[in-house]
N, C-alpha and C positions, 0 to 999 in steps of 0.2 A: 757296106759290109755288115754282116750280122754277128753280134757277139752273143755267145751262149752264157747263160746264167752261171756265174762262178767259173767260167772256162771249163765246164764239165760236158762230156759227151752225153747226148740224149740216149735213152734206152728204148729200143724198138721192141714192143711186145709181139707175141705170136700173131695177134689179130691185127697187126700193123699200126696199132695205136702207139704214140710216142709219149714217153714221160720223162720228166726231168728227174735226175737222181736226187734223192732226199735221204740223209743219214737216218732220220727217224723212221722212215719207211723200211730201210734195210735193217735197222735194229729190231723192229717189230717182226719182220719175216725171219730173221735169225732166231729170235726167241720162239717163234712157232716151230721152226725146224728143231731147235733144242728140246722143246717140249715133246715133239714126236719121237726124239731120240732118247728120251728118258731124263732130261735135265729140266725140272720144273722152274728153277730160277737160275738162269745162266748169266753170270755176272760179266762175261767177256763180250756179250753182244754189242754194247755200245763201242767198245774198243775195236772190235773187228770192223764194225761199220765205219768208224773213223779212219781206219787203215785203208779200207776200200775207197773211201772218199778221196784220200790223198793219192792213191794209185790211179783212180780215174782222172784226177786233176792233171796228172803227169801225161795222160794220153791226149794232149792238146792238138795232136795231128788228126784225131778222129772226131768228126762232128756227131757221129752216132755209133751205137754198139748194139748188135742183136742180143736179145735177152738170153739166147742159148749160150752165147759166148760169155756173157756176164755171169750166168749160173755156173758154167764150167770154171771160170776164174775164181769165184767165191768158194766153190766146193774144193778146188785145189788148195786154196789158202787155208781152209779149215782142216784139210788133211795134213798140210804141212805143219800146222801148230798142234797136231795130235787129236783133232776132233773129227775124224773121218766119218763117224756115225752121224754127226750133225750135217756134214757136207753131203752125205747120201740123202738125208731127209730134206735138204734145202731145195726150195724152188721159188722162183720169183713170182710172187702174187701180184695181182693188180694193186695199184697204189691205194693206200688207205684213204678213207673218206672222213671228212669232219663235218658234222652238222651242228650249227649253233642253235641250241634250244631257245636262247634269249631272242634270237632273230625271228624264230617261228612264233614265239609268244608275242612279239611286237607286231608281226603281221596279222596275228589273230585279234589283237586289240585287248585292252585291259578287261580282265574278268571273263573272257570268252574261251573257257576251257574246251568246249566242244570243237570250236574252230582250231584250237591249238592241236588237239589230238588228231584231227583230220589232216592238218598240215604235217605233223610228225609222221604219220602213216605214209603220206605221199612222198616225203623226203626219204624215208627208209626204202620204199619200193624203188625209187629212182636210183639210189646208191647201189642196191643189190642187183638191179637190172643191168647196171653198167659193168657188173662182174667183180666188184669189190667184195672181199671176204673179211675185211676189217673196217669197222666203223667206230669212230669216236664221237660221242655226243657230249658236247661241252656247254658250260655256262648254265648248269641246272639251277643253281641258287638264284642268279639274276632272273632266270625264267620264271621260277616260282614266285618271286617277289612281284614281277610284272603281272602275272595271272591273278595273284591274291591281292594285288594293290596294297602291299605292306612293305614298310621300310625295315621292320625288325622281324627276325626269324621267330616263329612260334610253332606249337605242336600242329596247328592247322597247316602250316607250310611243310612240316615234316611229312604229314599224310599225303599231300599232293606230290611231294618229291618221290615218295615210295610208289605212288600210282604211276608216275611218269616212267620210272625205272621198270616197273612191272609191264607196263604197256609196251615199252620199247623192246624188252626181251621177247615178249609174246609175239608182237607184230613183226619183229625182224626175223623171227623163225618162220613165220608165215610168208614174208616177202622173199626170204632166202629160198624157200621152196623145198619140197621133199625130193625133187629130182636131183638137185645139187648135193643134198645130204646123202642120198642113195649112191651117188657117184663117188663118195668119199671126201667131198669138199667140207671144209670146216668154216664155221662162222665165229668171229670174235667181235664182240660188242663191248665197248668200254664207255662208261658214263662218268663224267667229271663235272 
C-alpha cells in the first residue's frame, strides 16, 4: 500500500505533472493573486493556505485532484470570505523552486567565483525551463563565505553578495525569456 505524504491528495497540473501540496507554495501563489488584485501585503494568505491544507487533508478518499478543481475550490473559498477579486486573479502556478547558493558555491570550490556564476546561471535556466515562475535563492551568506574563504563578514563580502543578487536578477530575466513575459507571465525571484 502506498501512503501519501501527510495523507494529502496530489495535485495534477495541466501538463500532467503531479505535485504534492505545500502550504508555502499556496501562500506564495495566493500572495501573487492578491498583488494582482491590488493587495500588496495580504495578511490572510497563510491563514487561507492553512485552511485549504486542512480541507485537502479531509479528502482522504481521493489520491489526486486535477488542478482545475483545486483552483475552483480555492477561488470559491476566497469568494465566500469576501475576497472575490483575489479568487478571480488566483491561478495555480507551477511549484516554486529553491536553489541553494551555498551548494553551488561548494560545487564550484573555494574561491572559484567564475565557476559559481556559471553554476548559478545553469540552475536558473533549469528552473525556469521547468515552468516555475517563483524561485527562492537561499543561503547567500554561507555562499559568500565559501567563495571568499572568510569566517567573518566584511565589506568585501557585502560587495560579492550584491554582485550575486544583481547577477541572479539579470540572468533570471534572461532565462525566463521575453516570450513568457510577452504572454503576461510574471517572474518572482527571492534571495535570502
